[in-house]
C-alpha positions as CSV (number, residue, x, y, z in Angstrom):
1,M,73.1,83.5,44.0
2,T,74.6,79.8,43.7
3,N,72.7,77.0,42.3
4,L,73.0,73.8,44.1
5,T,72.8,70.4,42.5
6,Y,69.5,68.5,42.7
7,E,70.7,66.0,45.4
8,A,72.6,68.7,47.2
9,Y,69.5,70.8,47.2
10,L,67.4,67.9,48.8
11,D,70.2,67.4,51.5
12,E,69.8,71.1,52.3
13,V,65.9,70.5,53.0
14,T,66.7,67.9,54.7
15,T,69.2,69.4,57.0
16,L,67.2,72.6,57.7
17,L,64.6,70.3,58.7
18,T,66.5,68.8,61.4
19,E,68.0,72.3,62.3
20,L,65.0,74.7,62.2
21,Y,62.5,72.1,64.0
22,D,64.5,69.8,65.5
23,L,63.6,66.9,63.7
24,D,65.3,63.6,63.7
25,D,67.4,62.7,60.7
26,A,64.9,59.7,60.0
27,T,61.8,62.1,59.9
28,A,63.6,64.7,58.2
29,I,64.6,62.4,55.2
30,K,61.1,60.6,55.5
31,L,59.6,63.9,54.6
32,V,62.0,65.1,51.8
33,V,61.5,61.1,50.4
34,D,57.9,61.1,50.3
35,A,57.6,64.9,48.8
36,Q,60.0,63.6,46.2
37,A,57.5,60.7,45.6
38,A,54.7,62.9,45.4
39,E,56.7,65.1,43.2
40,Y,57.1,67.8,45.2
41,F,60.7,68.6,43.8
42,S,60.4,67.9,40.0
43,P,60.1,71.4,38.9
44,H,63.3,71.9,41.0
45,D,64.9,69.2,39.2
46,D,64.1,70.8,35.4
47,H,64.7,74.3,36.6
48,P,68.2,74.7,38.4
49,E,67.3,78.2,39.3
50,M,64.8,76.9,41.9
51,R,67.8,75.2,43.9
52,T,68.9,78.0,46.2
53,L,69.6,78.5,49.6
54,T,66.8,80.9,50.2
55,R,64.3,78.3,48.4
56,A,65.4,75.2,50.3
57,R,64.6,77.2,53.6
58,E,61.1,77.7,52.4
59,D,60.5,74.3,51.2
60,A,61.6,73.2,54.7
61,V,59.0,75.2,55.7
62,T,56.4,74.3,53.6
63,L,57.2,70.6,54.2
64,Y,57.2,71.0,57.9
65,K,53.7,72.9,57.7
66,A,52.3,70.0,55.8
67,R,53.3,67.5,58.2
68,Q,51.8,69.6,61.2
69,A,48.7,69.8,59.6
70,R,48.5,66.0,58.8
71,V,49.6,65.5,62.7
72,D,47.0,67.7,63.8
73,T,44.3,66.2,61.2
74,Q,45.2,62.8,62.4
75,A,44.9,64.0,65.8
76,K,41.4,65.5,65.5
77,Q,40.0,62.2,63.9
78,Q,41.5,60.2,66.9
79,R,40.0,62.3,69.3
80,A,36.5,62.2,67.4
81,A,36.6,58.3,67.3
82,R,37.5,57.9,70.9
83,K,34.2,60.0,71.4
84,K,32.0,58.0,69.6
85,T,32.7,54.7,71.1
86,P,31.0,53.9,74.4
87,P,33.1,53.2,77.4
88,G,33.5,49.5,77.7
89,S,32.8,48.5,74.2
90,G,36.4,46.9,74.1
91,R,37.8,49.6,71.5
92,K,40.9,51.5,72.5
């Protein structure tokens, strides 16, 4: 199995996010950049054996599922906040 460079690996994860989940480029890039900032990919940098096409697909799925969980949580919080706000109180 071929190991990708770190940069090629991140590009592959980004590409997979657009292909598997029909995300636009900007959203996929932001997901990968945010994960990188959170040091999600630090082990990949240190261990080239982690940078495979199979692992890239797994990481794309993981990042997307985490994003969906955040989106779902935010939507639930917004719905709960709307229920607590009495009609005509001026808040939307």
